[in-house]
N, C-alpha and C positions, 0 to 999 in steps of 0.2 A: 775377609780377606780367604785365599786360596788354602785347601790343604795341601801339607808339604808331606813327602816319603819319610816316614819313620826310619826307616833303614840307613840313611845320610845320619839322621840324628842320633841313632845307636852306635855309627862307627864313629864320629864325633868325639860323643862318652867315653866311647872304650880310650879313644887315645890320649882323651884329657887324664881320665881315673890311671892309667898306664904310667903318664909322667908323672903323677903323685903317687906313684909306687903303692897304689893298692894292687894286692894280689891275685883280684880276681875281676879285673877289668871290662871286659866282655859279660860277667853273668850278672856282675852291681849294676852295669848298665842296662839290662833286661831286666831285671826284679824292678830297678825304680821306673822304668818303663811300663812295666805290669801294672804296679802298683798305682800310678796316673790315671792309666786307662782303665783300674779296678778290672783287669783280668788275670788270668793266668799265663802265666810266664810262657807257658806253650803255645799260647794260642796268641801270641804276638802278631807272627804271620797274617792272621786274618786278619791285622789292620794296619793296611801298608802306607794307607794314607791317612794321617791325624791333624785336627784343628791347630793354628799358631797358638791356642793357649794352653796344650797337651807341652806343645815344645817348651814353651816359657819355662812350664812347673817342673818338667823335666830338666831343664839345662839351670833350674835354680839347686834341686837336690843334687844331681852330678857337682855343681860347685860346691857343696857343704860337703860331698863325699870326698872331694879331692882335699879336703884340709884333715881330712882322716877320721872325720865324724863315723861313728860305726853305722853301717847299713841297717842293722837293726833299730837302732836309735831314729833313723829317719824313716824307715817301717810304723814305728811306734810298739814294734813286736817282735818276739825269738818263738821259734820252735824247737821243742823238746819232744821227739816221739807221736805222741797222741795229742798233745794241747800247745796251743798258742799264749803265751803271757805277757802280757805289757810288761814294757821295761823304758830306762830313760835314765837320765841322770840320777844318781846316788843308790843305784844296784848294779851287781855283777848281771852281765849276761850271759845267760844258758849257751854253751856251745855244744855245738851236736855231737862231737864225739862222747860226751856224759849219757847217749845214748843208751851205749853198749852198757855201760854198770848198771843202769834201769834196768835192762832185760834181762841182765844175769840176776839181778835181784826177783823179777816178777815169776823167773824160773824156781828160785829155791822157795815160793810161797803157791806155787801153782797147786798141790794139792791141799793146801792147807784153807780150811773154812774162815771166816773172817779174820783173816789173819791180823796181828798188829806190827803197824809199821811208824816208824821212827827218820825223820827226814833232818839231820842236823846241819845248821850252816844252809839254813834253803833260800835264802834271797827272795828270789821271788816267788818261790813254791815252786816254781817247776818240777823238778823232782817228786815232789809231793802230790803235785796233782796229775803228774804220769801215772803213776801208782794209782791213784785213786779213779781215773781214766779208765784205765786196766781194770783195775780191782773193786768197781764198786760196791761190793762188801767190805773189804777192808777198813779196817777203822786208822786213820792216818794223823799222826799228828807231827807237826814241823817246828822247829826251833832256831828263833835266828835273834841275835844279839843288838845288831843295829837298829835303830829306830826307823831311820831314811828307808833302808831294804825293808824293813817292817810294814811300812807303811804299803809299796808296792804288793807284797805277800797278802795282804789284806783286800787288797784289791781286786787280786790275779783270783784269789779264794771266794769271793763274793761275784764277783762274774761269773766261774765257774757254778758255783752252785745255783746262780741266778737262771743259769742255762741246762741247771735237773741233774747237775754232777751231784754227788755223794760229799757230804762235808769235809772239810780238813781242819784240825785244831791247831790253831798257832800259838807258839809263846815265845813271849820275850824273854829268853835268857841267854845269857854266856854258856857256852860249850863247856869252859871251865871250872865252873862249878862245882862242886864236891855234892851237894845234894840236888843234881839236875836231874828231872822228872822221877824223883823217887817212889811215887806213886807205879810207876811201872816199871821198877826194876826188876829183872828175871822174869820177864811177863814176854817181851818185844821179840817176834817172830823176825824180822828184819829190820837192820838200820842201816840206811845209806848218808853217804856223805859226801860232798864233792867243797871243800874247806879252802880257806887260804892256804897255796902251798909254796908259791914262787920265792926261792930265795932272793933274800936283798939285793938289791944289785946288778941282777938280772935286766937283759937287755931286751925290752919286748914291744913291739908293734905301739905306735902312735896309739891305735884304736884301743888299747888296753891301759897303757899309763896314764892317758892324757882323759880319758873318759870312764872306765871302770874305776870306783873306790878302791883307792893305798889298799886299805883293809880286807878287801876283800879278795888281795889278789897275792899280798907279800905277808909273809911270816916268819921272820927274822933271819938270821944269817943264813942257817941250812934249808929254810922252808918246811920245818916242822914243828913250829909254834903251835900250833892248833893241831896237828895230825897229833902228836902223843896224847894232850888230854883228849882229844876224839876217840881215841883207842882203850885208853881207860872208863871212859862213859859208857863204850857201846858193850864192852866185857861185863860191866855191871847188868847195864840194861837188858841184853839178850837174856833168853829164855834158855833151857837146855836144849840144843840142836838148834838153834835159833842163828841166824846168817847176820853177816855183814859185809859192807863194801865200801872201801874208801876210796876217792880219784887222788893222784899225787902226779906232782911235777915229771919228766922226764928222767929225770936225774936220780930216782927216788926208787927204780926196779929194784935194789936190792936192799935198801935199808927199812922200808917200811915193811914188808914182810918177817923182815927183823925184826922191827918192834913189834910185831905182831906175835910173832916165836916166845917173845919174852916173856906174853902173859900165859899162864901155865892153864887158865882157863879156858883158852883156847886154844884150836885145831884146826886141821887140812887147809892151813895158811896155801894161798896161790896166788899166783902174780898173772896178770892181764897185758894182753897189748891191744894197740889201738890199728885201727884198718891201715895207718903206718906202719905198723909195725915197732912200735914206740912205747913202753911201760907206761900204761894211763892208772889202773885200778888193782887195789890188791883184795883182796879177800878172806874172809876165816869163817869157822863156827864155835860156837858155843860149847866146849865139850861137857861130854854127860857122864857124868860117873859112872864107874864099874859097879857092876852089881854082881857079889859075893856069890 
């Protein structure tokens, strides 16, 4: 059969996705086409004509995306900073905005040799692996309560290590436990956390409500059911001068910093915005006792 123009297929894919309410129909169409062809999205122009089987495969993926199945699920992977992790049913899909929190955290340990880092509510282990990739000398621990999510984390850590990356220690534990990581108490240089934080009843896109695990998204009437114990756990884990960052809902721009300030052992509380100007994560540091 004759080869056909990719340009026309992309135009049709964009139309179908736009009608389905997909937020970025052209981008998604091009990403899917690049995946089918096994090329970078920026090199699609080098493939003006494609085989019919390529178009058939693209059409199948576009139809699935039109049902609002997440793009990352169709690709089987999501990227966070320097790492790409496997994703699918049973685990929260990392979002690009979390990269800002990771970059902040890396800056806090820039001058620290062999820093001890803990990633709470790790999910896919993307945050932990991003730190390990940028700081191979770091001692990185990651905590996850959900067994299904932990399976994905184990897979991603194993692939990272098999590719020559530094190890990450996984813990099957709930951040609400009073005895969480007692062996690390008062020794941690950096705690990072992207917890469930959406208030119950919030209206979200189908990509979230139909595909992300509910327990990884929603966290009580005010969205703070996990954030509160995470703050308590982090305050206990940090060494003097150690830093923490916690991602939160854009309605939490005042309340999460206020919760951090209520912890007398924490200081230097700051709120940070994402690239769209929305409140996105709050940070603090373990107070160093005054010397006489």
